[in-house]
BAFI-3210 file (N, C-alpha, C; in Angstrom, 3 decimals, decimal comma, padded with zeros to 6 digits):
// residues 93
n [1|2|3|4|5|6|7|8|9|10|11|12|13|14|15|16|17|18|19|20|21|22|23|24|25|26|27|28|29|30|31|32|33|34|35|36|37|38|39|40|41|42|43|44|45|46|47|48|49|50|51|52|53|54|55|56|57|58|59|60|61|62|63|64|65|66|67|68|69|70|71|72|73|74|75|76|77|78|79|80|81|82|83|84|85|86|87|88|89|90|91|92|93]
n.u [-000,268|000,805|-000,546|001,497|003,598|002,512|002,416|005,169|006,015|004,612|005,846|008,460|007,979|007,096|009,452|011,105|009,684|009,911|008,042|006,843|005,502|003,121|002,102|-000,933|-001,942|-001,082|-001,224|-000,071|000,276|002,203|004,351|006,681|009,965|011,019|013,510|013,767|012,078|012,971|014,078|011,813|010,642|012,479|011,838|009,465|009,574|010,097|007,678|006,009|006,967|005,990|003,244|000,208|-001,223|-000,382|-000,933|-000,218|-000,480|-000,060|000,299|000,540|001,362|001,761|002,723|002,819|004,158|004,461|003,460|003,694|000,913|001,313|003,829|003,159|001,406|003,174|005,342|004,541|001,949|002,499|004,660|003,383|001,482|003,165|004,218|002,068|000,390|-002,475|-004,413|-006,215|-007,457|-007,519|-006,590|-006,261|-005,221]
n.v [030,433|027,222|024,524|023,093|024,923|026,929|025,557|025,096|027,770|028,551|026,822|027,844|030,454|029,810|028,771|031,037|032,729|031,314|029,412|026,160|023,167|021,235|018,353|017,604|015,471|012,054|008,708|005,546|002,247|-000,400|-002,905|-004,372|-005,730|-008,035|-007,435|-004,721|-003,259|-001,760|000,455|001,780|002,391|004,267|006,403|007,433|009,436|011,753|012,164|012,528|014,935|016,707|016,429|016,624|014,393|011,098|007,921|004,518|001,498|-001,945|-004,861|-008,265|-011,230|-014,580|-017,548|-020,963|-022,632|-023,417|-022,808|-023,531|-023,226|-022,272|-021,050|-018,994|-017,516|-016,865|-015,565|-013,910|-012,706|-011,816|-010,060|-008,049|-007,236|-006,207|-004,044|-002,441|-002,654|-002,783|-005,482|-005,388|-007,065|-010,539|-013,524|-016,867|-020,159]
n.w [-054,691|-053,912|-051,877|-050,674|-050,801|-049,164|-046,748|-046,281|-046,082|-043,775|-041,924|-041,982|-041,051|-038,462|-037,380|-037,461|-035,734|-033,448|-032,819|-032,183|-033,453|-031,658|-029,758|-028,150|-026,841|-026,301|-027,289|-026,998|-028,074|-027,496|-028,860|-027,451|-027,339|-024,800|-023,654|-024,006|-022,459|-020,274|-021,527|-022,399|-019,955|-019,018|-020,638|-019,720|-017,581|-019,084|-020,473|-018,245|-017,308|-019,133|-019,398|-017,525|-016,821|-016,964|-017,899|-017,505|-019,055|-018,975|-020,825|-020,627|-022,215|-022,014|-023,469|-024,727|-022,861|-019,373|-015,955|-012,553|-010,409|-007,775|-008,072|-009,826|-008,198|-006,082|-007,321|-009,525|-008,937|-006,307|-006,709|-008,196|-006,302|-004,255|-005,611|-005,768|-008,009|-009,848|-011,003|-013,800|-015,585|-015,825|-017,238|-017,004|-017,767]
ca.u [000,676|000,293|-000,694|002,824|004,355|001,940|002,843|006,586|006,096|004,161|006,901|009,572|007,534|007,087|010,837|011,578|009,005|010,173|006,893|007,045|004,275|003,039|001,045|-001,662|-002,155|-000,371|-001,656|000,787|000,144|003,506|004,726|008,093|010,725|011,186|014,767|013,728|011,100|013,643|014,221|010,518|010,479|013,310|011,214|008,261|009,742|009,980|006,247|005,457|007,372|005,299|001,798|-000,316|-001,743|000,241|-001,380|000,550|-001,147|000,853|-000,376|001,501|000,825|002,759|002,150|003,686|004,933|003,562|003,964|002,945|000,035|001,943|004,874|002,461|000,933|004,303|006,289|003,893|000,951|003,124|005,420|002,426|000,929|004,175|004,392|000,755|-000,115|-003,793|-004,698|-007,510|-008,036|-006,630|-007,060|-005,290|-005,741]
ca.v [029,643|025,869|024,161|022,696|026,158|027,575|024,776|025,394|029,150|028,524|026,190|028,799|031,522|029,248|028,684|032,404|033,275|030,439|028,544|024,765|022,383|020,464|017,380|017,876|014,183|010,940|007,364|004,562|000,833|-000,864|-004,310|-004,203|-006,921|-008,075|-006,802|-003,283|-002,628|-000,757|001,663|002,452|002,928|005,474|007,470|007,904|010,737|012,826|012,413|013,047|016,334|017,526|016,238|016,530|013,047|010,029|006,604|003,442|000,201|-002,998|-006,106|-009,362|-012,473|-015,648|-018,734|-022,065|-023,068|-023,605|-022,399|-024,097|-022,202|-021,657|-020,140|-017,814|-016,734|-016,385|-014,724|-012,907|-011,946|-011,155|-008,924|-006,998|-006,731|-005,389|-002,818|-001,761|-002,674|-003,418|-006,342|-005,003|-008,231|-011,687|-014,764|-017,944|-021,474]
ca.w [-053,924|-053,704|-050,467|-050,193|-050,598|-047,982|-045,588|-046,084|-045,609|-042,384|-041,133|-041,891|-040,150|-037,111|-036,927|-037,248|-034,564|-032,309|-032,563|-032,539|-033,456|-030,426|-029,542|-026,913|-026,184|-026,924|-026,900|-027,644|-027,734|-027,932|-028,888|-027,131|-026,955|-023,349|-023,263|-024,253|-021,578|-019,445|-022,345|-022,380|-018,606|-018,922|-021,422|-019,031|-016,911|-020,076|-020,670|-016,992|-017,153|-020,139|-019,310|-016,168|-016,578|-017,748|-017,446|-018,113|-019,084|-019,413|-021,193|-020,694|-022,759|-021,954|-024,097|-025,149|-021,711|-018,240|-014,658|-011,433|-009,852|-006,595|-008,567|-010,355|-007,052|-005,289|-008,062|-010,368|-008,177|-005,151|-007,238|-008,539|-005,046|-003,581|-006,389|-005,801|-009,379|-009,912|-012,158|-014,331|-016,259|-015,683|-017,863|-016,840|-018,163]
c.u [000,056|000,211|000,647|003,664|003,845|002,409|004,306|006,765|005,687|005,221|008,071|009,208|007,542|008,501|011,371|010,962|009,209|009,012|007,241|005,705|004,287|001,909|000,381|-002,025|-001,420|-000,977|-000,804|000,415|001,366|003,612|006,237|008,761|011,001|012,467|014,778|012,741|011,740|013,877|012,932|010,284|011,289|012,729|010,060|008,465|009,663|008,514|005,614|005,829|006,619|003,780|001,378|-000,798|-001,073|-000,211|-000,595|-000,234|-000,148|000,032|000,689|000,780|001,945|002,110|003,234|004,679|003,954|004,261|003,080|002,160|000,678|003,082|004,264|002,019|002,096|005,169|005,623|002,930|001,579|003,957|004,496|001,808|001,912|004,414|003,114|000,206|-001,428|-003,903|-006,095|-008,222|-007,027|-007,291|-005,955|-005,955|-004,767]
c.v [028,275|025,575|023,734|023,931|026,904|026,877|025,057|026,809|029,238|027,916|027,147|029,938|031,038|029,172|030,075|032,990|032,415|029,542|027,129|024,061|021,454|019,452|017,715|016,596|013,111|009,643|006,391|003,168|000,166|-002,384|-004,326|-005,539|-006,881|-007,384|-005,296|-002,548|-001,544|000,537|002,471|003,105|004,216|006,654|008,135|009,222|011,931|013,177|013,021|014,506|017,262|017,479|016,108|015,125|012,069|008,713|005,551|002,151|-000,806|-004,245|-007,179|-010,602|-013,500|-016,931|-019,757|-022,455|-023,322|-023,148|-023,042|-022,959|-021,507|-020,712|-018,857|-016,910|-016,099|-015,369|-013,608|-012,058|-011,197|-009,948|-007,761|-006,391|-005,807|-004,067|-001,993|-001,623|-003,445|-004,270|-006,005|-006,174|-009,363|-012,897|-015,788|-019,269|-022,548]
c.w [-053,666|-052,208|-049,872|-049,905|-049,360|-046,710|-045,268|-045,537|-044,146|-041,485|-040,939|-040,943|-038,700|-036,549|-036,607|-035,984|-033,317|-031,945|-032,999|-032,515|-032,256|-030,482|-028,211|-026,165|-026,983|-026,408|-027,696|-027,169|-028,342|-027,927|-028,707|-026,838|-025,452|-022,893|-023,397|-023,351|-020,712|-020,218|-022,340|-021,018|-018,443|-019,694|-020,660|-018,283|-017,864|-020,297|-019,418|-016,776|-018,106|-020,025|-017,854|-015,833|-017,531|-017,137|-018,210|-017,966|-019,623|-019,697|-021,360|-021,212|-022,751|-022,466|-024,389|-024,048|-020,585|-016,967|-013,588|-010,779|-008,653|-006,998|-009,113|-009,213|-006,296|-006,031|-008,850|-009,546|-007,010|-005,590|-007,557|-007,281|-004,341|-004,298|-006,457|-007,214|-009,385|-011,165|-012,625|-014,991|-016,150|-016,322|-017,711|-017,195|-017,747]
res [m|t|s|i|a|k|e|k|t|t|e|i|e|d|v|v|l|g|k|k|k|k|y|r|s|i|h|l|k|l|d|a|p|t|g|k|l|s|d|i|v|r|m|i|p|c|l|k|s|k|f|n|q|v|e|i|k|v|e|i|s|a|q|y|g|e|i|v|i|s|d|y|e|d|k|v|e|e|t|l|n|q|a|n|v|a|i|e|e|e|k|v|e]
***
């Protein structure tokens, strides 16, 4: 029996016995369009219901524009503070 045939036989046996292949951990690094972030947020409860530990890291890169420092402090930093989001790394120029 070829390895492909063995694999197919195993898959069929798993289906008959009700066994499903499973992932034990997941790590995703995403490049998401800004308008689709809410779709990703809606997916998180699914992961939280299946795994005991779900960590979310967000990386934001804003370029080719400018923001007044007081606006950054008032709008960006204050939003993160109110949401209890820790800034692990910050680079501003």
